[in-house]
N, C-alpha and C positions, 0 to 999 in steps of 0.2 A: 309437647303433648300430642295426642292424636290429631292429625290434621283432618278436617272434615270437608276440605275442598271448596271450590267456588260454588256458592249456592244459587247463582243466577240461573233461572230456568229449571231449577230442581223442584221436584214434587216431594214435599216433606210431610210426614205423619207424626203427630205427637200423640202418645198415649198418656196414661196417668203420670204426672210428675209429683214431686214432693208437695204436700198440702200447702197451698198458698199461690202467689202470683208468679213464681219463677218461670214456669213454662209459658205463661201468658206473655211475659216480657221477651223471652226468646222467640216466641212466635212473631212478635212485631219486628224484632231485629232481623229475623230471617226474611220476612217480607220486604223489609227495606233493602235487603241485599239481592232482591229479585226472585226469591223463591215463591212457589205456590204452596200454601200450608193448609193442613187439615188437622183437626183435633177430634178424637173419638173419646167420649165420656161415658161413664158407667153409673154415675149417681149425680144428685143435684149439686154436690160439692164440686165435682168436676165441671159442671155447667157454670157455676158461679165464678170459678177461676179460669174462664175461657173467653176468647172473643166469640161473639155470637154469629158472625157472618161465615165462619168456616167450621162451626161445631156440628158434630154428628153424634146424636145420642144412640147408644146401644141399649135396647130394652128387651132383647130376646133372652133366651135361657143361656146359661153357660155352655150347655151341650151344643148349641147352634153357633157358638163363637168361631170355631175353626173354619166352617164353611163361609161365614160372613166375612171374616178378615181376609181369607184367601181371595174372595171375589173383589173386596175393596182394594186390595193391593194391586190387583190386575187392572181393574176398571180405572183407577186414578193414576196408574203408572208410577207408583211410589218409588222414589230413588233412595230415600233414607228415612229411617225411623228413629225417633228419640223417645226414650222411656225411662222410668225410675223403678228400680227393683226388678231384676230379671227372674225371680223365683215366684212371683205372683201368678195366679192362674192365667189371666188374659195375656200378660206380658210373656210368660214362658212359651205359650203356644205361638204367639206372634213371632217371637225370636226364632223359633224352629222353622216356621213356614218361610220367614224372610230369608233365612240361611239357605233353604232349599231353592229359593228363587233368585239368589244372588243380590239381595237387597241389603244394603249396609244398615246395621243396627248399632246405635250408640246408647250405652247404658249409663245412667247416672246413679251414684250412690254416695253415702257419706265418705269423707276423705280417708284414704289409706293412711295418709300422712296428716297429722293434726298438730296445731290448729291452722286455720286460714286456707284450707284446701277442701275442695270437693272432688270426687272421682268422676271422670267420664272416660269410659273404656269401650273400644269397638268390640262388638260381638258378645261381651259378657264381663261380669265382675266376680270377685271372690273366687269361688270354686270353678266358675265358668270362664275365668280369665285365661287369655292366651299367652300371658307372660311366661317366659322361660323359667323353669325351676332348676336349671343347671348353673352351678357356681361359675364354671369357666366362661360361660356366656358373658357374665358381668365382669369377671376379672380381666378378660381380654379387651374390655372397653378402655378408651383413653380416659385418663383422670380429668375431671372437669371441676371448676369452682362451684361450690354449693350455691344454690339460689336462695336468697332471702326474700320471703313473700311479704307483700304489703298486708297490713291489717285488714281482715275481711269484713270488719264491722258487723259481725253477727249480732242480730237483735233477738234476744230471748222473748221480748215482748211481742215482736212480729211473729215469731214461731208459734207462741201460745195463741195469739189472736187468730192466726190462720187455721190452726187446728180446731179452735172453738167454732169458728164459722163453718168449717168443712163438716164437722160432725153434726152440728145442730141442723144445718140445712139438709144434709143427706138423710138424717133421721126424720125430720119433720116432713120432708117431701118423699119419703120412701116409696109411696105408691106410684110415683112417676117412673121408678125403675124397680119394679117388684121382684125381678129375678136376679138382682145384683148379688154377686158373690164377693165379699170382702175377704182379704187375706188374714184378717184378725178380727177379734171381737169389735163390733161396730156400734156399740151403744153410747150415745151422747151422755146419757145419765151416768153410766159407769165411768166414763172419762172425766166427767165433772167431779164425781166422788174421788177418783184417783188423784185428780189435781189438787183438791182440798187436802187430802191426806198427805200428799207430797209436801205441801207447804208446812203442814203441821209437823210432820216427821223431821223435816229439815231443821226446824227450830229446836225440836227435842234433841236431835243428834248433835247439834252444835254445843249443847250443854253436856250431855252424857259422854261425848267422845272428845272432850276438850283436853284430856291427858294422853290420848292415844298417840298423837304425833311425837310427843316426848318419849313415850315408851318405845316406839319403833326406831327412833333415832339414837337412843342411848342404850337402854337395857337390852333390847332385842336386835340391835343393829348387827347385821351379818350373821344372825342366828335363826332366821326364818326364811321359808319359801313363800313367795307371794302368789296368790291365786285370785285373779280378777274374774268376777262372775259376769257373764253376758246376760242380755235381756232374755227373759224366759221364752219369748216367742220369736226369737231371732232366726231368720232363715239360715244364717251361718251355722246354727245348730241343727235345725230341722232338715236342711237340705245338704249341708256340706260337712256333716259329721255322722258318726254312728249313734250318737246320743239322741234319745227322744225327749230328754228333759234335762234341766240344770241339776235336778236332784240326782240323776244317774251319774253325772259327771262328778258331783260332790262325793258321792259314795265311793266311786272308784279311787279318787284321790285320797280320801281319808283311809280307806282300807290299805292302800299301798303304803301310805305314810306310817300307819300303825305297825305294820309288819316289816317294813324295809328301811325306813328312814333312821338316821342317827338319833339316839335317845335324847340328846341334848338340844335338838332342833325343834322349831315351832312352825306352824302354818298360820299365815294371815290371809283371811278371806275378805275381799272388798266387794260390796254390792255395786251393780251398775246404777249410775244416777238416774237413768230413765225408768228404772224399775222401783225407785224409792217409794212411790205411792201405790205400787201394785204388789210387790213381793217383799217378804222378809224371811230370809232363810236361816236366821240366827237360831231359832229353836230347833229346827231340823238338823242343822250342823252340830249343835251341841248334844242333841240326843244321839246322833250317830257316833260322835266322838266319845261320849260316855260309854256307850256299849262296846267300843273298841279300846277303852282304857287310856285315851289320849286327851281327855277333855281339858286338862291343865296346860296343854301345849297348843291350844287353839285360840286364836283371836279373830273376832268377826266385827266388822264395822262398815260404815256407809260413806262418810264424807271426808276422810282424811285425804290430804293433797296427794294426788296420784304420783307425781314425780318423786316425792319423798318416799312413798311406799316402794318404788322401783329401786331407787338409789341405795337403799339399805338392805335389800334382799340378797340372799344367797343365790337364788334363782327364781325364775317365773314359770308357772305352769298354766297354760290356757288351752281352750279348745281351738279357737282360731281368731281371737279378738285382735284388733289393731293395737291393743295395749302390748301385745307380744312384740310388735315391731318397735314400739317405744322403749321397751325393756332392752332390746338389742342395741338401740341407740345409746343407752346408758351402760353398755358393755356388760349386761347381766346375762348369764347363761339362761337360755329359754327353751322350753319344750312345748310343742303344740300337739294336741291329741285329736285334732280334726284337720280338715283341708284348709291351708292358708297360703296366700300368694307368696309370703315371705318364708315359707318352710323349705329352706334351701340348706343343704349341707355346708357348714361353715358359718352360716348365720344362726340357725337353730341347732339343737341337738337331734337333728333328723335321724330317724332309725334307732334312737336309744329308747329302750323300754322304760316305762315310768318307774318300775322297781329299781332299775339301775341308776336312774337320773339322780336320786337322792345322794348317792355316793360318788358317781362318776359323771361329771358334766364339764363342758367346755365353754369358755367365753367366746363370743362371736369374733370373727375376723374383721378388724376395723376397716381394712381396705375394701373387702367385699361389701361391707355395709355401706360405705360411702358411695361406691359405684352403683350398688343396687338402688339405694335411695335416690341418687341422682337420676338414674334411668326411670325409676318409678315416677318421680315428679315430672320429668320431661314428657313422658309418654302417656300418663294416665291422670295426672292431677291438674286441676284448674285452681288458680289462686282467686278464691272468692267464696261466696256463701249462698245457700238457698234463701237465707233470710238476712241478706246484707249486700255486700259488694258483688255486682255482676262481673264475672271473669272477663278480663280484657280481650280474651280470644273471641268473644261474641260482640264486643263493642268496637273493636279495631279491625276494620276490613283487611288490613295488611296481614294481620296475624291469622286470619281465617284461611286465606288462599294458600 
């Protein structure tokens, strides 16, 4: 993975991390390795999940942030910055200024490879990644044995508890940071409602979708194209694709399917589990499908086991979800319609138009996949979890240097 170098005598800045104590733990580990650390926070949730002796509250307006962070980086002689999500307003500006000044930036994100991994990539992730998109780069690498990760012990309870604390505290003490600009809706009340509805819907879907797995493994096996939907406010869509919404993506896929796909084939749409309490595209999809005359060839669900959906599909169509990389791992022809780190000729059907993909698609090159995945794991993935096992790269001094 990315080596972050010897931390002794280094000046480290933490910006927002994932909701919870992950960055607080890294902060302490980095100090134990001899670094001087700082944490800038933007709301009371950031304050709660920070050490108080090196915490710097930012309470000015978003417009004043570039001037503030430029001066802070110079004054504190910052050597490295660690942050989560490089498309958020404060992070995006910081990354740009740091790059101009030769300061290393390490960006955390959910794992490209799942489960049991998180992503940490130097300079940027997803569409901002510096990973090569050339197949020959990976094919020319020596073949290595695949790495089996240890179980990351991800705790859903810890994740939910962290989010609840973060939202409640930030909302209750909003007046402490009156100018804070969040990257998404920041209402604790709404999040509580979505959480309750998520639990209720999961119970309902367990009943109403009980026959769907048998349907796709028998009746529809190798007769459908699989379309995994991404979260409605995902920066992967808003920043790294030309779509402004999931609805636009759905409409494009349905229209192409109606006019260009084989008449005996189907489409299976699967909602993203994070959106279960927030969004339900079923009515919208069926309304569009009916207007196009393909309603009888559409299946929409939420909680059918993802690997099963992939293994029985003809092909997978996605904007740039990591599900696309999983599909490639199952030897399923895959088409991305946005910017994805794995959109490489030989892995995906890169350059193929959606209209053509229905009839002419290629399976991924298994050698290229194994070498790409191995490189990806070694250079960008950490075996661990934001809400579970701390990656050994941060707990083992020898692996850091």
